[in-house]
C-alpha positions, 0 to 999 in steps of 0.5 A: 700727897706726892706728885708722880707723872707716869710714862706715856705716849707724849704729844707730837710737840713733846716728841719733836722738842725733846725726842721723847720715845713712845710708850705703850701705857697711858699718860698720867699727870698729877694734881700737885700736893706736899682760828678760821681757815681762809684762802691763802692761810698757812698750810698746816702739817698733817695731824700726828698719831702714834705708831702704836695707835690703839682703841681708846678715848682721844682728843681731836683738835681741828684747824679752825681757830677757837672763838678766843683767838678767831680773827674774823677771816671767814666770810660772814663770821665776825671777829671774836678775839678780844682786845687787851683788858677785855673778857670774852662774852660767850653769849654775844651774837658773834661768838654764838654764831662762830661757835655754832659754825665750829660745832657743825664742823666738829659734828661733820668730822665725827659723823664722817667716821661714825663716832659721837663726841663725848665733849665738844670744845669751841671757846678756848680750843676747837675740837672734841673728844671721842672713843675711837678705834685704831682705824678711826684714829688713823682716818682722822689723822688724814682728815684735812680739817684735823690738826692733831689726835692725842690720846686722852690722859689721866690725871691723879689727885695729889697734894693762919700764919700764912695770912700774917706772913703774906701781909693780908691783915692790919691797917697797912695790909692788902685787905685794907688797901682793898677796902677791907676783907669784905671787899677783897676780890669783890666783883670777881669769880674764880673757876676752880678746876679740881675735885669739886667743892663741899658747899656746906663748909663755913669757908663757903658760907653765903646767903640764899640766892634771890631772884632780883637783879642787883649787886649780889648774885641772883637766880636768872631762870635756871642759871645764876647771874652775877654782874662783875666789877668789869661790867660783864655778867657771869652766868653760872649753873648749879648742877643738881646731882648725887649729894648736891642740890640747887640750895647748895649754891649761894651768893658765895658758890655761884657755879657748880658743874661736874665733868665725867664723860672722859673719866667714864670712857677710861673704863675705871669705875668711880668709888662707892664714896664718890658722888656724881655731882660737884660734891667734893669727896676728895677734899683737894678741890675744897682746899684749893678753892678756900685758899684762893677765895674762902670766907674770912674769920672761919675757925678751923678744927683739925684733929680736934685742935682749933687753929687760928681763924682761916681765910682765903686771899680774896674773901669777897670773890665768888667761887665756881667749882668745876669738878673733873677729878674723881675718886676710884674704887679703892679708898686706900690708894690714889692710883685709881683716882683720876681726872681725864684730860678731856674733862679738864679741857671741857671745864676750861671751855665751860669756865670761859663760857661762864665768864670767870676771871681767874682759873686755878689749875693745881696740876703738874708733872715731870714733863711737858703739859699735854698739847691740847690742855695748853691750847685750851689754857692759851685760849682761856688766857686769850679770852682775858682769864688769868691762869695760875698753875702749880710748878710741880712737886718733883724738886729739888732736882733741876728741870722738873718744873711743869706748866712751862708756857708764858700764858700761865703763871707757874707757882713754886711753894715756900714755907710759912714763918712761925707755922704750926709747930711742936718741939721734940725734947730728947732726954739729954735736953736737945730740942728739935722743932717740926711741923705739928698741930698736936694738942696742948697736952705734952706727951712723954715716954721712952723713945725707940727707933722703928728700925729696931722695933719691927716684927720678925721678918718685917721688911723696912720696919723703919718706914712704919708700914702696915703690920711691920711694928711689934707691939711688944717693942712699941707699946707705951713708947714714942716711935721714930719713923722715916718718911717714904713709901707709905702715906704719912698718916698711915705711919702714925696709924701703924704706931697706934696699932702697935700701942705707941703713944707718939711719933717723930717723923723724920725726912730722909732727904730735904723735903717739906715738914707737913701738917697731917691729921695723925693718929697719935701726937706727931712732930715732923722734922727735916733731914738735918735733925734726923742723925742726932735723933736716930743716934740718941734713940738707939741708946738704952733708956732714951726718952722724949717729950713732944710739946706743942709750939716751938721752944727749940730756941732755933730760928727757922728762917722763912720763906724758904722754897720747899724741897719738894717744889719743882725747879727749872729751867726747861731745857726743851725750850732752850732754857730761854724762859724762867720758870717757875714765875713766882713763889707763894706759901705751900707748906702746911696750909690749913683750909677747907676740906671734904666733909668728915663724918657728916660735918665740915672738915678742914685739913693742913696740906703741903704742895704747889697745889696749895701755893697756886691758889694763893696766887689765884687769890692775889689775882682776884684782889688785883682784878677787884681794884683793876677790873680790866687788867690783862693776865700779863699785867697781873703776872707782871705786877706780881713778879716785878714786886716780889721779894727774895726767899731765904735759905736755911741760914736766912740769907737771900736766895736769888736762884730764879729757877727755884723761886722765879721772881721771888715770894709774892709781896702783897704790900706793893703788887697792886700798884707796881708803876710799870708793867711788861705786857704780852698777849695772844700774838706773842704767845702764838709766836712762842708756840710757833718757836717751841713746836706747839701746833696752833690753827693759823700759826704765826711767825716764830718769836725767839723765847728770850725775846718775849716781852716777859717780866724776866730775862733768860738766855740759855746759850750765850755765845759771846753776846746778845741783845734783847728787847723789852717794852714797859707800860706806865701806870703813872707819870714819872722817870725810872732809872735802870740798874743791874744786880748780880749776873757775875758772869756777864756784863749787862747794859740797859739802853736807854738807862732812863725812861720818862713817862708823862701819863699813864698808859704810855709805852717805852722800849729798851734794850738789854745787851748781855756780853759774857765776861772773859773767863766766865764759867761756861755751861753754868748759870749766872743770875741776878736782876734788872731793876727800874727805880722810879716814883714810889718804888722799884720794878725788878726782873730776874735775870739768868744767863748761861755762857756757852763755848761753841755753837755749830750747825747740826748738819751740812751737805755736799755732793761730788766724788770729791769736794770741800765746803766751808763750815762756820761756827760761833764761839763763846771762848778764845782759844783752839778747838780740835776737830775730829772727822769720822767716816765717811760711812756709805749708805746701806739700803736695807732689804728683807733678807728673804726677799729681793735685794734691789729696788725699794726697801718695801711698800706701804699702804696708809696706816700700815707698818714695816719693821726690820731688825738691825744689828749694831756692832761695838764701838760705833761713833754714830748710827744713823737711820733714814727713811724716805718715800720714793715719790718724795711726797708721801708722809712717813714716820720712823721709830727705833727700838733696842732689843734687850734681855729677854726680848724687852724692847726700849724705844730709842727715838721716834720721828713724826714730822711734817717732812715726808722723810725722817732721820734718827741719829744715835750717838755712840750706840750700845752694841746689840739688836735694834728694830726700825719701824716705818709707818705710812702716815699718808700716801700722796695722790691717788696711789694705794701704796708708796715705796720707801727706802730704809737706809742705815749709816754706821759711822766709825772713828777710822776706816771710813771710805774715801778721805774725809778731813778738815783744815785746820785740824786745830781751829782758832776761835775768838769769843763773840765771833764766827770761825770757819774751817774747811771740810773736804772729801775725796775718793768716793764712788759714783752713784752713792751716798755717804755720811760723816761726823765731825766732833769738836774737842771735849764737847758734845757738839757734832755736825753730820756731813751728808755727801751725795755722789750722783751718777753723773757727778763731775763737780762738787757742790755744797750747802750748810744750814743757818741754824746752829746748836750751842754746846759746852766744852767739857774741861 
């Protein structure tokens, strides 16, 4: 099933990082298939709220730390954060006292505005969800205890040979290393947050629960207890409900909970087939759970065909299902199926409380994950839980990857060698293999194109949509149908309705070949086979035969990263982190499914939803052998031992933004030798650097300096030095080498590390210098490898040399003056400087009102809108808003009015600063609307006056004189260059804005010039921060 993220109001962090506009609709993400406040603590910014806040269901985060990261700074409440390798014990006295404190504080905040929480969170994040009016939303935004208020968000469900290809079986396979399949993942528990579980499926077979404590899970009062490999105890609950009884839990399924309050608050009813319990009526949750931890040697029957026996990666692990995704009332569509973010966060919090070791989140989309979800996953990882998540199904386009944060292991999807296939043999003898699990009997007959077989007036019959095919043209024939628009199984259903006997499903662009339960025998081929098939089918007398198995004689190299798998990098974080992290099988994966006609069901699905639980399963096996391993240790072990995927010709792929570190390698990851460790403090530094607001924020850590098992520099200006630390698993000496990275010189120092015992740490530095003549603005990739006792530890490296880094703005004052501006250069040569402006400030007023004084006044939670006309050929439009008192907090939004009065949001600024600025380069001429909102009013004042100001920067005709010396700036690679900017002839008591452009580049610098009423001497200042750009050639 395809993954789609719909437009919606992004969180505060997304707005500040990527200038995403507000929108009126609700955010939709997709299931992916195909700390304590103490005196002296840092002052946190006021909570953020959209300008268009409305009645609805919201997520409210408070400023105190959750238990997973609480550092003990409150009097009388002991520290609850755990040390590396430990798991949070939610039942400890310290945790229970602290979470009770948080719960009371949450209720106090809720009581103050008269609402009842639908969920309360205290372990992984601190807050609650509730249905709020717009007035209550704004009241919470001004509550000093509130960190953020975000709209609840809806998520939608989307969607063996893999066992052999992953090396699980055999004398030298992963299971043998774990002591056999019956011990792989023993003593561990996975929390699968999804659409529930079908407990009667053979993949989840277990023994009835007893009541005596022992090695097996047992009933403990009203709950289920299980002593895990690390010595801690999992405490599960088997919730009874519609279609789910206490007997449905077993020694295999030791927890089953459902979360539906957020879904109910959305107002979308559940479907008649849905069960208000952990029972899975969708199939997605059963599939992911069994892929990670299903029992071994389970015969799977799909569409009447018995496949090889299937198994999860960690058959001995136990499963706790947390149902958060619910089917909607229309079974023919997926848009009304959904999972509320508030329910997901409640499930993360509960899974942490129960004591799971691994969480699988087969969720993803086309943009940043919701802030509150990432805070919750950060809390879970800080509590010692490994989190696997899908990369997304929006490939192969760049910068589509989701789940970007370093505390999550983000998984791409790959094809499976020798996966289930069938062969299409054309009447002229040519053969094409594709995905299929058709039965053993061949199907032969005339071959026709759906495009030429539609009923009169049919729209796009080539897509085989419902009611589009003409039985007179299809009966007794094999039909070639194009992929797209409608579900794949709906196409074969249409072929059946029209009397067809088989289907050839052709991709129209590079994409997955999927195993679906089709209504007629079907072969699904990729786009490269389509032209020949379509051309032949158009001939008179064309025939075809569909035969089980691959008899094409054409090698199908694998594993290949699938076409649908989302790619990096993430430009919002400066592209200084490699995502996805790793690749695992995700195409045509057979696993457990929902019950079909009252019997256990199985299905073969494709998507990064399928690859993520593979990695979750590998984490369970690792923890079964290394029970105290931290999440970062497991991630490092997987990444540094991974192997390259291949392309369609069988050549190794080294693109880390497609494959991450590569395909998981089961033979080596259990004992890598060296580990890159990171933890909550590092992750909090990443949050500070990227704008994710946390309780008790720490100093920002540059993303490229995080101690990750990968290296990325999104903007290399000359050279940089990165630092990494590794921890040994055994004594020995390791030597560094660098492969690839053709556009840069990479030097490791020291190049040899010696360890005399396990657990020792060594730090090394990586100097990266762009090569003279290297292509700028383009990625150069490779790897850094340590070779030592027993093998190698490899990290992917990605570097993008750039040509220029300039300050985004500088400021000066006086009727005339000059200032020096420094730029960083990644090239040697000359850069032409172009000065535009200076544009005078124009304070805006209501044309029908007074033209003096402030633009207007606002009370808290009130808005002011003004229309702006923008002429043609402007270099830049700049709109500022500032409070007259200098302290009230304002927000600013700019929209363009299009045809028919339709408004398009250009930008929104809501930052901790009292004033805001929006800059639009080369604006389209026309009408715009600037909207100001008062987020808060300083002191006891009822209102604040504000000034709304515009600047229209043009290439020539500005006021006064504005120039640079020199006009052609000499630059040298790896060094700073300085030019002088000067101005003169400005009026006293005015403000001006200029724009400096750099030849052929997107780089610009804004010049703010203020001329006080008593101006005599100039002064100037320039910020330290610079942004990197590529010079266009």
